[in-house]
gemmi code that builds the backbone of each chain (N, CA, C; Angstrom):
import gemmi

chains = {
    "A": [
        ("ALA", (-5.902, 7.803, 15.932), (-4.440, 7.742, 16.054), (-3.884, 6.928, 14.897)),
        ("GLN", (-2.734, 7.335, 14.437), (-2.096, 6.632, 13.339), (-1.611, 5.270, 13.805)),
        ("LYS", (-1.908, 4.243, 13.028), (-1.428, 2.914, 13.338), (0.050, 2.783, 12.962)),
        ("VAL", (0.411, 3.472, 11.885), (1.789, 3.410, 11.399), (2.281, 4.835, 11.200)),
        ("THR", (3.367, 5.170, 11.828), (3.910, 6.517, 11.750), (5.276, 6.515, 11.093)),
        ("GLN", (5.367, 7.273, 10.035), (6.659, 7.502, 9.387), (6.920, 8.989, 9.533)),
        ("ALA", (7.688, 9.334, 10.538), (7.867, 10.735, 10.897), (8.657, 11.516, 9.855)),
        ("GLN", (9.506, 10.822, 9.117), (10.319, 11.498, 8.108), (9.495, 11.633, 6.826)),
        ("THR", (9.153, 12.853, 6.477), (8.358, 13.069, 5.265), (9.254, 13.010, 4.027)),
        ("GLU", (10.391, 13.703, 4.096), (11.319, 13.748, 2.970), (12.750, 13.640, 3.490)),
        ("ILE", (13.550, 12.879, 2.783), (14.977, 12.766, 3.111), (15.765, 12.909, 1.819)),
        ("SER", (16.861, 13.667, 1.897), (17.794, 13.758, 0.767), (19.174, 13.326, 1.235)),
        ("VAL", (19.796, 12.473, 0.453), (21.154, 12.047, 0.755), (21.975, 12.113, -0.528)),
        ("VAL", (23.274, 12.168, -0.354), (24.167, 12.128, -1.499), (24.492, 10.666, -1.782)),
        ("GLU", (24.587, 10.355, -3.043), (24.882, 8.982, -3.452), (26.033, 8.401, -2.641)),
        ("LYS", (25.882, 7.143, -2.283), (26.820, 6.333, -1.512), (26.698, 6.532, -0.012)),
        ("GLU", (25.902, 7.478, 0.426), (25.640, 7.607, 1.851), (24.676, 6.516, 2.296)),
        ("ASP", (24.723, 6.188, 3.584), (23.732, 5.280, 4.161), (22.549, 6.111, 4.637)),
        ("VAL", (21.354, 5.504, 4.595), (20.168, 6.224, 5.049), (19.237, 5.245, 5.758)),
        ("THR", (18.645, 5.695, 6.852), (17.695, 4.870, 7.603), (16.324, 5.527, 7.593)),
        ("LEU", (15.331, 4.743, 7.226), (13.945, 5.206, 7.216), (13.250, 4.629, 8.448)),
        ("ASP", (12.603, 5.490, 9.203), (11.997, 5.073, 10.460), (10.534, 4.691, 10.288)),
        ("CYS", (10.110, 3.725, 11.075), (8.709, 3.302, 11.087), (8.351, 2.899, 12.508)),
        ("VAL", (7.310, 3.492, 13.028), (6.797, 3.132, 14.347), (5.354, 2.713, 14.180)),
        ("TYR", (4.978, 1.621, 14.808), (3.623, 1.106, 14.633), (2.932, 0.978, 15.986)),
        ("GLU", (1.626, 0.832, 15.898), (0.825, 0.688, 17.117), (-0.163, -0.457, 16.929)),
        ("THR", (-0.140, -1.399, 17.816), (-1.090, -2.507, 17.760), (-1.255, -3.124, 19.125)),
        ("ARG", (-2.435, -3.685, 19.380), (-2.675, -4.431, 20.619), (-2.652, -5.931, 20.351)),
        ("ASP", (-2.565, -6.270, 19.079), (-2.577, -7.666, 18.700), (-1.213, -8.294, 18.977)),
        ("THR", (-1.215, -9.571, 19.308), (0.067, -10.248, 19.520), (0.588, -10.860, 18.224)),
        ("THR", (-0.323, -11.062, 17.284), (0.067, -11.592, 15.973), (-0.187, -10.526, 14.931)),
        ("TYR", (0.852, -10.068, 14.328), (0.714, -9.044, 13.313), (1.888, -9.149, 12.349)),
        ("TYR", (1.777, -8.412, 11.261), (2.804, -8.474, 10.226), (3.193, -7.060, 9.816)),
        ("LEU", (4.428, -6.899, 9.490), (4.952, -5.607, 9.070), (5.571, -5.738, 7.688)),
        ("PHE", (5.429, -4.699, 6.909), (5.891, -4.717, 5.524), (6.579, -3.395, 5.192)),
        ("TRP", (7.442, -3.459, 4.201), (7.955, -2.259, 3.543), (7.676, -2.394, 2.046)),
        ("TYR", (7.190, -1.283, 1.479), (6.951, -1.200, 0.044), (7.699, 0.016, -0.504)),
        ("LYS", (8.064, -0.086, -1.766), (8.741, 1.007, -2.462), (7.855, 1.488, -3.604)),
        ("GLN", (7.740, 2.805, -3.744), (6.983, 3.363, -4.867), (7.910, 4.303, -5.638)),
        ("PRO", (8.506, 3.807, -6.714), (9.382, 4.662, -7.527), (8.568, 5.710, -8.274)),
        ("PRO", (9.233, 6.655, -8.923), (8.516, 7.722, -9.641), (7.516, 7.200, -10.666)),
        ("SER", (7.712, 6.008, -11.166), (6.771, 5.445, -12.140), (5.419, 5.120, -11.518)),
        ("GLY", (5.348, 5.046, -10.189), (4.060, 4.933, -9.512), (3.653, 3.568, -9.015)),
        ("GLU", (4.281, 2.494, -9.489), (3.853, 1.185, -9.015), (4.359, 0.933, -7.599)),
        ("LEU", (3.705, 0.045, -6.901), (4.110, -0.301, -5.535), (4.812, -1.658, -5.551)),
        ("VAL", (6.011, -1.672, -4.998), (6.840, -2.864, -5.046), (7.076, -3.374, -3.638)),
        ("PHE", (6.758, -4.634, -3.416), (6.962, -5.260, -2.114), (8.450, -5.455, -1.865)),
        ("LEU", (8.903, -5.107, -0.646), (10.314, -5.285, -0.297), (10.519, -6.380, 0.734)),
        ("ILE", (9.770, -6.328, 1.846), (10.006, -7.293, 2.908), (8.759, -7.444, 3.775)),
        ("ARG", (8.636, -8.623, 4.383), (7.582, -8.918, 5.340), (8.221, -9.477, 6.610)),
        ("ARG", (7.661, -9.097, 7.751), (8.114, -9.619, 9.038), (6.902, -9.973, 9.864)),
        ("ASN", (6.895, -11.100, 10.574), (5.802, -11.371, 11.502), (6.245, -11.021, 12.912)),
        ("SER", (5.270, -10.878, 13.785), (5.526, -10.365, 15.134), (6.353, -11.320, 15.997)),
        ("PHE", (6.500, -12.547, 15.565), (7.248, -13.517, 16.357), (8.704, -13.637, 15.908)),
        ("ASP", (9.053, -12.902, 14.894), (10.394, -13.029, 14.339), (11.107, -11.686, 14.397)),
        ("GLU", (11.888, -11.487, 15.448), (12.586, -10.218, 15.607), (13.986, -10.240, 15.027)),
        ("GLN", (14.320, -11.299, 14.347), (15.648, -11.370, 13.746), (15.781, -10.316, 12.665)),
        ("ASN", (16.847, -9.570, 12.727), (17.072, -8.561, 11.704), (17.496, -9.229, 10.397)),
        ("GLU", (17.261, -8.540, 9.312), (17.523, -9.149, 8.014), (18.319, -8.215, 7.131)),
        ("ILE", (19.188, -8.815, 6.367), (19.987, -8.062, 5.399), (19.790, -8.703, 4.037)),
        ("SER", (19.516, -7.863, 3.055), (19.375, -8.353, 1.694), (20.112, -7.394, 0.781)),
        ("GLY", (21.305, -7.748, 0.411), (22.112, -6.858, -0.413), (22.409, -5.559, 0.312)),
        ("ARG", (21.994, -4.456, -0.264), (22.234, -3.130, 0.360), (21.133, -2.755, 1.356)),
        ("TYR", (20.101, -3.584, 1.431), (18.975, -3.296, 2.313), (19.103, -4.084, 3.625)),
        ("SER", (18.698, -3.453, 4.707), (18.612, -4.169, 5.973), (17.448, -3.618, 6.775)),
        ("TRP", (16.905, -4.475, 7.622), (15.741, -4.097, 8.413), (15.989, -4.422, 9.874)),
        ("ASN", (15.570, -3.513, 10.745), (15.749, -3.655, 12.185), (14.377, -3.631, 12.844)),
        ("PHE", (13.943, -4.793, 13.333), (12.620, -4.923, 13.950), (12.815, -5.010, 15.456)),
        ("GLN", (12.202, -4.085, 16.200), (12.312, -4.105, 17.656), (10.920, -3.972, 18.254)),
        ("LYS", (10.416, -5.066, 18.821), (9.097, -5.034, 19.422), (9.068, -4.129, 20.645)),
        ("SER", (10.155, -4.040, 21.361), (10.178, -3.251, 22.594), (9.896, -1.775, 22.343)),
        ("THR", (10.264, -1.306, 21.159), (10.030, 0.093, 20.808), (9.005, 0.220, 19.682)),
        ("SER", (8.382, -0.897, 19.293), (7.387, -0.914, 18.199), (7.944, -0.226, 16.959)),
        ("SER", (9.126, -0.614, 16.599), (9.739, 0.010, 15.433), (10.206, -1.033, 14.418)),
        ("PHE", (10.177, -0.644, 13.171), (10.602, -1.530, 12.077), (11.313, -0.640, 11.064)),
        ("ASN", (12.570, -0.384, 11.324), (13.330, 0.578, 10.523), (14.045, -0.087, 9.359)),
        ("PHE", (14.257, 0.693, 8.331), (14.788, 0.207, 7.059), (16.038, 1.024, 6.707)),
        ("THR", (17.128, 0.336, 6.468), (18.377, 1.024, 6.141), (18.849, 0.644, 4.742)),
        ("ILE", (19.210, 1.653, 3.975), (19.834, 1.429, 2.671), (21.303, 1.820, 2.814)),
        ("THR", (22.167, 0.896, 2.503), (23.608, 1.139, 2.589), (24.138, 1.536, 1.214)),
        ("ALA", (25.044, 2.503, 1.200), (25.637, 2.944, -0.070), (24.542, 3.266, -1.081)),
        ("SER", (23.729, 4.251, -0.760), (22.551, 4.573, -1.575), (22.935, 4.878, -3.022)),
        ("GLN", (21.980, 4.607, -3.904), (22.150, 4.855, -5.332), (20.980, 5.691, -5.829)),
        ("VAL", (21.172, 6.343, -6.951), (20.113, 7.196, -7.513), (18.832, 6.394, -7.734)),
        ("VAL", (18.965, 5.126, -8.094), (17.783, 4.287, -8.351), (16.986, 4.012, -7.089)),
        ("ASP", (17.559, 4.330, -5.923), (16.816, 4.153, -4.676), (15.839, 5.307, -4.428)),
        ("SER", (15.913, 6.332, -5.224), (14.995, 7.467, -5.077), (13.565, 6.983, -5.295)),
        ("ALA", (12.749, 7.164, -4.278), (11.374, 6.656, -4.316), (10.680, 7.080, -3.036)),
        ("VAL", (9.392, 6.765, -2.970), (8.657, 6.896, -1.714), (8.584, 5.513, -1.097)),
        ("TYR", (8.909, 5.424, 0.162), (8.918, 4.136, 0.860), (7.802, 4.134, 1.905)),
        ("PHE", (7.010, 3.065, 1.863), (5.893, 2.928, 2.786), (6.121, 1.756, 3.724)),
        ("CYS", (5.840, 2.006, 4.985), (5.798, 0.949, 5.980), (4.327, 0.597, 6.190)),
        ("ALA", (4.025, -0.670, 6.415), (2.636, -1.088, 6.580), (2.518, -2.128, 7.683)),
        ("LEU", (1.365, -2.106, 8.327), (1.043, -3.053, 9.395), (-0.195, -3.839, 8.991)),
        ("SER", (-0.180, -5.131, 9.196), (-1.364, -5.938, 8.975), (-1.785, -6.590, 10.273)),
        ("GLU", (-3.030, -6.353, 10.665), (-3.588, -6.999, 11.846), (-5.050, -7.304, 11.583)),
        ("TRP", (-5.509, -8.460, 12.032), (-6.898, -8.845, 11.837), (-7.332, -8.726, 10.383)),
        ("GLY", (-6.433, -8.981, 9.472), (-6.780, -8.995, 8.064), (-6.787, -7.640, 7.391)),
        ("GLN", (-6.642, -6.575, 8.137), (-6.625, -5.251, 7.533), (-5.192, -4.725, 7.466)),
        ("PHE", (-4.987, -3.928, 6.449), (-3.679, -3.320, 6.246), (-3.741, -1.838, 6.556)),
        ("TYR", (-2.692, -1.336, 7.213), (-2.573, 0.083, 7.507), (-1.207, 0.551, 7.014)),
        ("PHE", (-1.234, 1.577, 6.179), (0.005, 2.112, 5.631), (0.384, 3.409, 6.323)),
        ("GLY", (1.678, 3.644, 6.444), (2.152, 4.943, 6.878), (2.013, 5.939, 5.743)),
        ("THR", (2.327, 7.172, 6.027), (2.172, 8.226, 5.032), (3.348, 8.296, 4.069)),
        ("GLY", (4.351, 7.493, 4.294), (5.455, 7.396, 3.348), (6.600, 8.356, 3.627)),
        ("THR", (7.787, 7.942, 3.238), (8.974, 8.781, 3.293), (9.535, 8.902, 1.883)),
        ("SER", (9.643, 10.127, 1.413), (10.173, 10.361, 0.075), (11.688, 10.499, 0.160)),
        ("LEU", (12.375, 9.572, -0.461), (13.837, 9.567, -0.452), (14.370, 10.052, -1.795)),
        ("THR", (15.231, 11.034, -1.737), (15.912, 11.513, -2.938), (17.399, 11.277, -2.766)),
        ("VAL", (17.980, 10.558, -3.708), (19.419, 10.316, -3.691), (20.050, 11.204, -4.759)),
        ("ILE", (20.908, 12.083, -4.309), (21.509, 13.073, -5.203), (22.820, 12.530, -5.762)),
        ("PRO", (22.980, 12.560, -7.074), (24.211, 11.994, -7.661), (25.423, 12.867, -7.382)),
    ],
    "B": [
        ("ASN", (1.410, -14.263, -17.456), (0.973, -13.938, -16.090), (0.992, -12.425, -15.917)),
        ("ALA", (-0.200, -11.780, -15.982), (-0.254, -10.331, -15.959), (-0.204, -9.781, -14.540)),
        ("GLY", (-0.465, -10.612, -13.515), (-0.486, -10.107, -12.149), (-1.818, -9.425, -11.873)),
        ("VAL", (-1.735, -8.179, -11.432), (-2.930, -7.394, -11.130), (-3.049, -6.276, -12.169)),
        ("THR", (-4.188, -6.221, -12.822), (-4.410, -5.179, -13.816), (-5.592, -4.325, -13.395)),
        ("GLN", (-5.578, -3.071, -13.813), (-6.647, -2.139, -13.489), (-7.105, -1.428, -14.760)),
        ("THR", (-8.410, -1.231, -14.843), (-8.996, -0.527, -15.981), (-9.990, 0.493, -15.468)),
        ("PRO", (-9.974, 1.756, -15.932), (-9.001, 2.351, -16.847), (-7.761, 2.844, -16.101)),
        ("LYS", (-6.818, 3.416, -16.808), (-5.633, 3.989, -16.175), (-5.870, 5.446, -15.764)),
        ("PHE", (-6.676, 6.139, -16.541), (-6.997, 7.534, -16.247), (-8.485, 7.745, -16.516)),
        ("ARG", (-9.078, 8.693, -15.741), (-10.469, 9.025, -16.013), (-10.752, 10.394, -15.418)),
        ("VAL", (-11.545, 11.166, -16.152), (-12.011, 12.457, -15.640), (-13.543, 12.392, -15.582)),
        ("LEU", (-14.081, 12.715, -14.447), (-15.535, 12.696, -14.255), (-16.030, 14.077, -13.848)),
        ("LYS", (-17.274, 14.341, -14.152), (-17.900, 15.543, -13.614), (-18.612, 15.151, -12.317)),
        ("THR", (-18.746, 16.101, -11.425), (-19.449, 15.867, -10.167), (-20.827, 15.270, -10.436)),
        ("GLY", (-21.129, 14.192, -9.720), (-22.420, 13.557, -9.870), (-22.450, 12.382, -10.831)),
        ("GLN", (-21.440, 12.260, -11.675), (-21.389, 11.132, -12.596), (-20.977, 9.864, -11.839)),
        ("SER", (-21.255, 8.737, -12.472), (-20.895, 7.457, -11.861), (-19.887, 6.731, -12.736)),
        ("MET", (-19.150, 5.822, -12.119), (-18.233, 5.000, -12.893), (-17.839, 3.775, -12.088)),
        ("THR", (-17.275, 2.812, -12.783), (-16.794, 1.585, -12.160), (-15.351, 1.352, -12.557)),
        ("LEU", (-14.531, 1.082, -11.552), (-13.142, 0.699, -11.787), (-13.051, -0.818, -11.691)),
        ("LEU", (-12.336, -1.404, -12.656), (-12.218, -2.853, -12.684), (-10.817, -3.279, -12.286)),
        ("CYS", (-10.747, -4.263, -11.416), (-9.478, -4.865, -11.036), (-9.544, -6.354, -11.348)),
        ("ALA", (-8.496, -6.858, -11.976), (-8.441, -8.278, -12.294), (-7.083, -8.843, -11.892)),
        ("GLN", (-7.104, -10.070, -11.335), (-5.856, -10.741, -10.987), (-5.887, -12.172, -11.481)),
        ("ASP", (-4.723, -12.643, -11.908), (-4.650, -13.992, -12.468), (-3.770, -14.893, -11.612)),
        ("MET", (-3.653, -14.582, -10.328), (-2.807, -15.359, -9.427), (-3.616, -16.269, -8.502)),
        ("ASN", (-4.921, -16.344, -8.739), (-5.807, -17.180, -7.931), (-5.803, -16.772, -6.454)),
        ("HIS", (-5.629, -15.473, -6.214), (-5.618, -14.980, -4.843), (-7.022, -14.890, -4.286)),
        ("GLU", (-7.147, -15.215, -2.989), (-8.444, -15.128, -2.331), (-8.812, -13.699, -1.964)),
        ("TYR", (-7.805, -12.920, -1.544), (-8.073, -11.616, -0.977), (-7.779, -10.522, -1.990)),
        ("MET", (-8.691, -9.547, -2.027), (-8.496, -8.397, -2.908), (-8.865, -7.125, -2.162)),
        ("TYR", (-8.232, -6.032, -2.552), (-8.345, -4.777, -1.810), (-8.421, -3.595, -2.770)),
        ("TRP", (-9.123, -2.555, -2.336), (-9.091, -1.276, -3.023), (-8.582, -0.210, -2.054)),
        ("TYR", (-7.587, 0.565, -2.520), (-7.017, 1.660, -1.756), (-7.149, 2.944, -2.558)),
        ("ARG", (-7.093, 4.051, -1.830), (-6.896, 5.321, -2.480), (-5.616, 5.948, -1.915)),
        ("GLN", (-4.893, 6.658, -2.777), (-3.665, 7.309, -2.362), (-3.783, 8.801, -2.615)),
        ("ASP", (-3.657, 9.572, -1.554), (-3.715, 11.015, -1.632), (-2.416, 11.592, -1.086)),
        ("PRO", (-2.004, 12.736, -1.600), (-0.733, 13.344, -1.139), (-0.712, 13.514, 0.373)),
        ("GLY", (0.367, 13.044, 0.989), (0.522, 13.210, 2.428), (-0.312, 12.273, 3.278)),
        ("MET", (-1.111, 11.414, 2.631), (-2.019, 10.540, 3.394), (-1.630, 9.078, 3.289)),
        ("GLY", (-0.694, 8.753, 2.447), (-0.365, 7.341, 2.266), (-1.499, 6.639, 1.547)),
        ("LEU", (-1.585, 5.336, 1.746), (-2.660, 4.541, 1.153), (-3.698, 4.258, 2.230)),
        ("ARG", (-4.950, 4.429, 1.869), (-6.025, 4.147, 2.797), (-6.960, 3.113, 2.192)),
        ("LEU", (-7.313, 2.132, 3.004), (-8.118, 1.022, 2.535), (-9.581, 1.437, 2.412)),
        ("ILE", (-10.175, 1.200, 1.240), (-11.561, 1.577, 1.006), (-12.487, 0.391, 1.328)),
        ("HIS", (-12.309, -0.693, 0.600), (-13.047, -1.933, 0.810), (-12.103, -3.095, 0.513)),
        ("TYR", (-12.475, -4.248, 1.029), (-11.698, -5.424, 0.697), (-12.626, -6.639, 0.617)),
        ("SER", (-12.075, -7.719, 0.090), (-12.855, -8.936, -0.076), (-12.002, -10.135, 0.309)),
        ("VAL", (-12.591, -11.029, 1.088), (-11.850, -12.209, 1.519), (-12.191, -13.431, 0.695)),
        ("GLY", (-12.988, -13.235, -0.331), (-13.315, -14.345, -1.216), (-14.471, -13.981, -2.126)),
        ("GLU", (-14.694, -14.815, -3.115), (-15.784, -14.578, -4.075), (-17.105, -14.408, -3.339)),
        ("GLY", (-17.816, -13.352, -3.701), (-19.124, -13.114, -3.118), (-19.107, -12.395, -1.782)),
        ("THR", (-17.941, -12.059, -1.264), (-17.855, -11.372, 0.027), (-17.154, -10.029, -0.119)),
        ("THR", (-17.605, -9.044, 0.667), (-16.932, -7.749, 0.707), (-16.999, -7.216, 2.132)),
        ("ALA", (-16.099, -6.302, 2.451), (-16.089, -5.697, 3.781), (-15.553, -4.277, 3.674)),
        ("LYS", (-15.957, -3.452, 4.645), (-15.535, -2.057, 4.634), (-14.137, -1.911, 5.221)),
        ("GLY", (-13.409, -0.975, 4.636), (-12.108, -0.632, 5.168), (-12.169, 0.653, 5.963)),
        ("GLU", (-11.119, 1.417, 5.863), (-10.986, 2.633, 6.665), (-11.836, 3.795, 6.137)),
        ("VAL", (-11.974, 3.893, 4.800), (-12.683, 5.032, 4.182), (-13.686, 4.555, 3.142)),
        ("PRO", (-14.773, 3.866, 3.544), (-15.683, 3.252, 2.579), (-16.767, 4.169, 2.021)),
        ("ASP", (-17.006, 5.304, 2.668), (-18.156, 6.131, 2.284), (-18.023, 6.660, 0.864)),
        ("GLY", (-19.119, 6.549, 0.105), (-19.149, 7.030, -1.268), (-18.730, 5.997, -2.292)),
        ("TYR", (-18.381, 4.796, -1.831), (-17.922, 3.731, -2.729), (-18.726, 2.460, -2.477)),
        ("ASN", (-18.890, 1.679, -3.546), (-19.421, 0.335, -3.372), (-18.552, -0.631, -4.152)),
        ("VAL", (-18.582, -1.887, -3.766), (-17.738, -2.889, -4.400), (-18.527, -4.163, -4.642)),
        ("SER", (-18.008, -4.947, -5.573), (-18.597, -6.268, -5.787), (-17.512, -7.243, -6.209)),
        ("ARG", (-17.686, -8.495, -5.798), (-16.728, -9.562, -6.100), (-17.531, -10.766, -6.578)),
        ("LEU", (-18.034, -10.677, -7.803), (-18.871, -11.749, -8.353), (-18.026, -12.929, -8.821)),
        ("LYS", (-16.812, -12.630, -9.253), (-15.885, -13.678, -9.664), (-14.607, -13.546, -8.846)),
        ("LYS", (-13.966, -14.646, -8.580), (-12.771, -14.634, -7.742), (-11.689, -13.721, -8.301)),
        ("GLN", (-11.574, -13.661, -9.627), (-10.480, -12.922, -10.206), (-10.753, -11.431, -10.368)),
        ("ASN", (-12.007, -11.002, -10.146), (-12.353, -9.597, -10.387), (-12.880, -8.918, -9.129)),
        ("PHE", (-12.523, -7.644, -8.983), (-13.015, -6.862, -7.852), (-13.329, -5.478, -8.392)),
        ("LEU", (-14.618, -5.100, -8.352), (-15.063, -3.848, -8.943), (-15.276, -2.799, -7.868)),
        ("LEU", (-14.862, -1.583, -8.178), (-15.089, -0.453, -7.284), (-15.989, 0.540, -7.997)),
        ("GLY", (-17.115, 0.885, -7.369), (-18.062, 1.795, -7.997), (-18.197, 3.109, -7.245)),
        ("LEU", (-18.336, 4.165, -8.030), (-18.669, 5.471, -7.477), (-20.022, 5.836, -8.049)),
        ("GLU", (-21.028, 5.929, -7.213), (-22.389, 6.183, -7.710), (-22.600, 7.636, -8.078)),
        ("SER", (-22.044, 8.548, -7.301), (-22.201, 9.977, -7.555), (-20.888, 10.653, -7.165)),
        ("ALA", (-20.023, 10.798, -8.148), (-18.669, 11.255, -7.865), (-18.639, 12.670, -7.289)),
        ("ALA", (-17.690, 12.866, -6.373), (-17.487, 14.176, -5.750), (-16.019, 14.573, -5.913)),
        ("PRO", (-15.720, 15.870, -5.932), (-14.321, 16.300, -6.062), (-13.402, 15.693, -5.003)),
        ("SER", (-13.944, 15.378, -3.819), (-13.128, 14.780, -2.753), (-12.666, 13.367, -3.114)),
        ("GLN", (-13.239, 12.802, -4.159), (-12.839, 11.464, -4.593), (-11.746, 11.499, -5.667)),
        ("THR", (-11.290, 12.684, -5.979), (-10.121, 12.815, -6.845), (-8.936, 12.179, -6.133)),
        ("SER", (-8.326, 11.189, -6.782), (-7.289, 10.428, -6.101), (-6.669, 9.444, -7.094)),
        ("VAL", (-5.656, 8.741, -6.615), (-5.141, 7.596, -7.355), (-5.624, 6.348, -6.628)),
        ("TYR", (-6.244, 5.459, -7.382), (-6.826, 4.265, -6.791), (-5.967, 3.056, -7.154)),
        ("PHE", (-5.626, 2.281, -6.128), (-4.850, 1.074, -6.326), (-5.659, -0.144, -5.891)),
        ("CYS", (-5.578, -1.155, -6.703), (-6.127, -2.450, -6.352), (-4.971, -3.355, -5.950)),
        ("ALA", (-5.228, -4.272, -5.042), (-4.193, -5.218, -4.630), (-4.833, -6.573, -4.375)),
        ("SER", (-4.022, -7.603, -4.439), (-4.510, -8.930, -4.100), (-3.444, -9.643, -3.281)),
        ("SER", (-3.889, -10.617, -2.503), (-2.939, -11.433, -1.748), (-3.484, -12.843, -1.621)),
        ("TYR", (-2.570, -13.776, -1.406), (-2.957, -15.176, -1.300), (-3.841, -15.394, -0.084)),
        ("ASN", (-3.462, -14.719, 0.982), (-4.203, -14.872, 2.228), (-4.114, -13.556, 2.968)),
        ("LYS", (-4.845, -13.387, 4.007), (-4.778, -12.112, 4.713), (-3.574, -12.107, 5.640)),
        ("GLY", (-3.271, -10.946, 6.133), (-2.271, -10.814, 7.172), (-0.863, -11.127, 6.770)),
        ("GLY", (-0.539, -12.394, 6.751), (0.858, -12.740, 6.617), (1.431, -12.699, 5.230)),
        ("HIS", (0.585, -12.483, 4.262), (1.080, -12.516, 2.893), (1.122, -11.121, 2.282)),
        ("GLU", (2.163, -10.895, 1.505), (2.289, -9.584, 0.899), (1.200, -9.366, -0.139)),
        ("GLN", (0.906, -8.099, -0.356), (-0.068, -7.725, -1.365), (0.650, -7.391, -2.666)),
        ("TYR", (0.026, -7.780, -3.763), (0.516, -7.424, -5.083), (-0.404, -6.339, -5.623)),
        ("PHE", (0.202, -5.254, -6.063), (-0.574, -4.087, -6.462), (-0.693, -3.951, -7.973)),
        ("GLY", (-1.817, -3.394, -8.395), (-1.991, -2.998, -9.779), (-1.282, -1.672, -10.033)),
        ("PRO", (-1.307, -1.210, -11.275), (-0.578, 0.008, -11.647), (-1.259, 1.298, -11.226)),
        ("GLY", (-2.502, 1.219, -10.784), (-3.204, 2.409, -10.334), (-4.090, 3.039, -11.396)),
        ("THR", (-5.123, 3.734, -10.917), (-6.029, 4.510, -11.783), (-6.076, 5.923, -11.247)),
        ("ARG", (-5.746, 6.872, -12.105), (-5.794, 8.281, -11.682), (-7.148, 8.843, -12.045)),
        ("LEU", (-7.928, 9.207, -11.034), (-9.287, 9.719, -11.233), (-9.347, 11.177, -10.810)),
        ("THR", (-9.882, 11.997, -11.698), (-10.103, 13.405, -11.402), (-11.583, 13.698, -11.506)),
        ("VAL", (-12.125, 14.307, -10.462), (-13.536, 14.692, -10.465), (-13.609, 16.214, -10.440)),
        ("THR", (-14.228, 16.770, -11.481), (-14.274, 18.237, -11.584), (-15.639, 18.784, -11.169)),
    ],
}
model = gemmi.Model(1)
for chain_id, residues in chains.items():
    chain = gemmi.Chain(chain_id)
    for i, (resn, *xyz) in enumerate(residues, 1):
        res = gemmi.Residue()
        res.name, res.seqid = resn, gemmi.SeqId(i, " ")
        for name, pos in zip(("N", "CA", "C"), xyz):
            atom = gemmi.Atom()
            atom.name, atom.element = name, gemmi.Element(name[0])
            atom.pos, atom.b_iso = gemmi.Position(*pos), 0.0
            res.add_atom(atom)
        chain.add_residue(res)
    model.add_chain(chain)
structure = gemmi.Structure()
structure.add_model(model)
structure.setup_entities()
């Protein structure tokens, strides 16, 4: 079974629209960490945010915001007023017991 | 401060050939990881190391070996390459396991014909 599920394979939005990327995880551990990474067309992986299982406070950083809900095992990522530079593949990841598990990624295309 | 570097960036192998991918980090991180990225599969952990001289298997270790003789280096070896090992390989390092983010290298694109 997938530890991290990103059901949205590809999303296209028009510039300035808001977009939410979904992430659902599975773990039996009480202590775990969740991450979002961005992979632009150039191929490198860029760290965006980390959350631990004890901190359900949502976070906003500029145009980015994250919604962590333990009750639904979800860690969703919203981009507000999307821009062409946001076009990339976004990965959600879970860390438990020292191992990392990545979702299959969501490819976001922002159309100018 | 170069971060995480990988050598080589590209490589083409014939089936049965061997090669070693080198990962180096200059951040004094304890933990290092090797992943492979395949279309539609995301990143899958091959092997990882929690410190100099230690290695452990990840999700997809078969066909690969690793060594961590120095803290800053983590080598990934393919003894007898197979077409199924055609992939993009990423190395990553982190200060500690779990709670710390991983810093990734630029990747190595390997094609096995």
